[in-house]
Every structure is written in C-alpha cells, then in structure tokens.
N, C-alpha and C positions, 0 to 999 in steps of 0.2 A: 503494499499500500504506500504510495507516493505521500510526500507530506501534505496535510490538511492546510489550504490556503484559502479555499473557495466552498462555501457550504450552500447547497441549496435545501431550503426548508419549506416542504408541500404544506400549505396552509388549507386545509380543506373548509373550515368555518372561521373565516376572519373576522368575525363578529363574536365568537365565542369567549367566554367571560375566561377558562382557564384553555391553556394553550401548552401542554407539556412537551411537545417535540420544538417549539421555539425556546422554551427555556432551556432545554437540555442542549440545544445547538448554540445558545448563548453560552452556556458553561464551556462547551468545548471550544468557541471561538475565542473565550478570554483567556483559555490556557495555551493558546496556540496563535493565538494573534491572527485569526482569520477573518475573512470578509463573510458576510451573511446576506444571502439574496432570499427574500421571502416572496414566493411564487403562489400565485392562485392562477387555475386553469377554469373558465367557464365556458360551457356550451351554448353557441349562440342561439337564443329562442327563435329568432327569425330569420330565415335563410336569404340567399342573395340572389335565388332565383323569383323572388316576387315580383310583381309588376313595377315597370319603371315607375309609375305614380307614386308607390309608396317608398322609392328610393331614400328620399330624403329623412321620414319617418324611421326607418328601419337603422339607419345612421344615426340618428339622434338617440334611439334606444340603445345602441350599441355603445355610443359615448356615455349615457347616462349610467349604464350598467359598468364600464369601465372605472369612470370617476367614483362610484359609490364602492366598489373593490378597493380603488386605491387607496381611497380615504382611509377605509379600514385597516388597511396594512400599514399606511403611513403612522397611523395613531400607536401601532404594535412597535414599529420601526424607532419612533421616537421615542419609546422608552426604553428600548435596548441603546439607543447612541447614548443616553443619560449614564450609562456603565461604559463608556470608551468604546462601545462596538460599531464598526463599520458597517452599516446594513444599506441595502437597496431595495426595493420594490419592484414588481413585475407582475402584470395581469396579461393574460392571452387568452382569446378565442381558440379551444383546440380541444379535442376529445378523441378517444377516451383518455379520462384522466390520467392512467397510468402510461400511457404512450406520452399526453404531452409532458410528463414530468421527467421522463427519460429523455425527451427532444430537449427540454430546458438545458437539463444538465450537462448535453452534449455542447450546446450552444454556448453555454458559459464556462466550458470546460471544469466543471464543478470536481472537486476532490472527494466529497459526501453527499450524498442524500440524507435528509432527515426528514421522517414522515411519520405519522401517527398510526398506530394499528385502528383496523377499522373493526369495530367488536360486533356487530350484528352478524347472525348465522348467515351463513351461506343455505342456498335453497336447495343444493345438491349436496349429499351427506359425504362426507370426506374431503371436502374443498375448501381450501381459505376462500376467505371473502376476495372478491376478483381484483380489486386493486390493489390489495397484498401480495395475493398469488402473481399477479403479473409482474409487478415491480419485482417481485425477488426473483423473478424467471428471466426478465428482459434487461435489468439494469446492468449495465458495464463498470458501473460506479459503485464503490462501497456504499451499502444502504443500512440505516440505523432505524429500525422499526421502534418506535416507543409504544410501549405497553403499558407503563406506570407514570404517574406524576410524580411518585418521589423522587425530589431532586437528587443528584449526584454528589455525593459527599465521600471521598476516598474509597472509591466504589471497588466492589470484588470484581474482576473480570476474569472470565473461564474459556479460555480457548479449546475448541474441539479439535484435536487431529486426527489424522488415521495414517500413519507410517506405513501402514500394511497396504495401502493403495486399494481400498476393496473396491470392486467394480470399475476398474480402471481409470478410477480418479487420478488428475494429474499432479506428478509429484509436486510441481511448482505451488499447487494450491496450500499445501501446510506450511509454505513458507511466506504466502501471503495472508494466511491467516494468523500465523504467529507474529509476523511485522505488525499486522494491523492491531492485534490485542495489545502489542508492546507501545503502540503509538498512543493508544487511546488511555492506557493506564497511566504513562508518563503525563500526557495532558491533564487527565483528571486526577491526579496523584493518588492514585489508587494501589490496589495489589493483583498481581497477575497470576493465575491459576492454569493448569493445563489438565485435559482429561483424556485418555485413550481408551476407547471402547473396542476390545477383541472378542471375536467369536466366540460363544461358548460351545462344549463339546455336546452336542444334542444328541442321545441314544433314544431311539425310537423306529417304528416302522419295521423296516427290513434287518435295522442292526440291534434290535430288542434284545437279541441274545448275548450281546457285549455285555461282560459281568462289569459291577459296579467300581470293581478294582483297576479294570483297563480303563475304564471311562475316567476315572480319577487320574491316573496316569498320562492320557491324553490330554486331559486339561491342563495338567501340570506341564506338558511340554508347550501347548499354545499359550499358557500365561509366561513362560521364559520367552520363548520367541518375541511375544509382544514387547516384553518388557525390553531387552535388548533393542528393538527398534524404536520403542517409545526414549529411552535412555540417549540412542544415538541422535535421535531428530534433535532431543534438547541438550545435546552435550555443550553447544554454545549458549545456552539461554539463561538469564539470569532468575530463571523459577526455580526456587527451591524445593527440595526432596519433598518436605512437608506439604509442598502445594502441588505437588502431581499425583494424579489420580489414574491407576488402571484398573479398569472393570471388565470382568468377564461377564458381558451381556450385550445384548442388542444396543445398537448406538442410540436410539431414541429414549430408550429407558435409563441407559447410563449416563448419558447427558444430562437429562432431567432430574436423575437421583443426585447427581454432584452438585447441580446446581443449587438445586432447594438444600442440601446439606450446608455448603458454605453460603447460603442467602446471596447468590450470585447477582449484581444488578445488571450487568451486561452478560450475555454469550456472545462469542465471537464465531460462527461458522462459515464453513465453505461451500457454496452451491454450485452444482451442476444443473444445466439446462437440458434436459432429455426430452423425446416426445414418442409418441407411438406405445408400441408394447414394451420397450425396454422403460419406459416410466412407469407403465404399470406392473411390471415385473420387479423392478428395482426400487421404485419411489423415491423420493428425496428426503434426507434428514431433517435440512432446514424446514422444509413444507410441514412434515410431521410432527416437529417441535414448536411450532410458532403459535398453535392454540395451547399447548400444554405447559412449555414454559411460564414461571411466573415473575420474569423479566423481560426487560428489553433484548433486542437481537441486533448484531451486527453482522450483517451479512457479505462476503467478499467473493470475487469469481478469479479464477486464472486469468494470468496476463493476455492469453490468446482469447479469451472470451470475445466474441462478436453479437452485439445485441441485433435483434432482428427488427426493430422498432425503425420505420421509415422516416427517413430527415423532413418530409414533406408534412406540414400542418393541417389537420382538418378544420373545416370553419374559414371565416373569412380571415383575412390576415391583417388583424388589427393589433397592434402592440403598444403597450403603455407601460412606462417604467419610470423610476427616480432613482436618483443618487450615484 
C-alpha cells in the first residue's frame, strides 16, 4: 500500500447527524497529513432526453440539487478545517453509486477510499448489501469499510495473512496486507496483530476409517508447516510473538474468533475478485466476514488487480467541487 496522501470519503447522507466514515477519515488524515475529498454521487431525477422545451427547467433542477448537496458537504468540510485538515468537496451526477465512487477515486488518484457499511439486509440470502459488495469487488484502491462509530484511540489492528497461498492467491497480496496494516497502525498509533488460519485435518466420509491418533499426527504436521510459513512471512515484521495467532480452522471462523478475542478495531484483509463457478465454490473470505466481524475492515488488492469499472460516467456530465 502506497503512502496515504489523498483520501476519498464516500458520503451517502450528507445531512446525517453522525458521520462515522468522515470522523475516521479525519483521524487518519491528521495522522499522516493527507488531503480529504468528501464525495457524494447523485442519480439525475430527470434525464437529458426530455423535450427541448424543458431543457432550462431540467438544468435548473440539476443546479439546485448540486448546490443543495455542496452546501451540506461544505458544512462538514468547514468543521474539519477547524482541525487543520485540508478538505475539498465534490458532487457528481453518476450511478450506480459504487461505480461512481471507484471512478472518482481513479480520477483524483486516491490512496484510500473510506465508506460506511450499509446495514440494510440484502434481499438475496448470502449476499452483501450491493454497494458494499461491488465496492469490495471492484475497487483497485484500498477500501476502509466503517461498521462502528467508536473513534479510533490507539486501535488494535489485525492483519489476516495466508502464506500457504490457498486457491492460487497471489503471493504479493500478503505483502500488501502487511504493508497496509503497518501503515494504518503507525498512523493511528495502535497495536499490530497477525492471524494465519491453516486448514484443519477433517476426517469423515471416505476417510472415516482413519484413527484419531493418525488424525492428530496429521494435524500436528499441518500445524508445524503452517507455523514455519507464518514465521517466515513475519521474520522482518515488528509484530511481537505474543500478537501472532496461528489457528487450525477455516479462515472465516479463525479471523472472526481472533478479532473478537483481541477486541480488534480494524481487520485488514486481502480480497480477490472472482467470477462464475470459481466464486461459487471458493467464495471470498472478505465477503463472508463483512457481516460477521464486529469491527471495521480495510480491504486491499494485489498490485496487478485491474478494476472492471468503466471510465465513462452515467448520467449528465455535470460536476461541482470546491477546494
């Protein structure tokens, strides 16, 4: 993860009384001297293919909407500037919101996106709220999904690594996860922890005749190999041995369990973007954990990740920004 110099904060409700994503982005910006852009995307309520006689009315409506949201973002920005934070605001007609956020991050060369978790339940069992899921899947920029309003005060940061490279996970991804975890921990003056989940020995079905002693020995071998790989990955890391957790369980359960045990404030995960049957069979640990973890998530991608979000904006190309 490159140094954080520009943070894009996706503000879904500029008029909300409490804005945890803004507050946490401000805490990070103060720690590393970053610039913040407060961004709100709106979908045009009237389209450009209306009769020519209504062009002026449509233009006036768009201008009124832009001014309304810019004024609200401006009030938020003014409060942040009182704390010495460099802030700008932007409002753009674009949809869907998750694509608009990725496009904006790409345009301003953001180093980090901060967005609040959408808490409403998905209508499709097993899927995340669409905006969160699509942001997680398509953002090439590290993404901090804020789930809690509790301020960061010397937070516990937990990085989840996989030195075994399960399911052909790129080896560079662990480096990105560790780098992101170290950077956010230093910025917020927190404590850095690491967890590695190795696959347990499962005895059942055709292997049900394997004795308990054999299963125990096999599990010991798996644990020993995982420990060697884990320690090798962290050999140049400042993470103390007492804050390294090797767990023989499936990743979702292991990461969730350790996060709760240490009262983690942020969990840092590497995410892969898969499609088709491969996604159905393998799944994605970051997606599975988003609803289960009690804390914020920082999602990073491998350096070679390419987002599929097109550059072209949807809706009228009207942009208003300040600062």
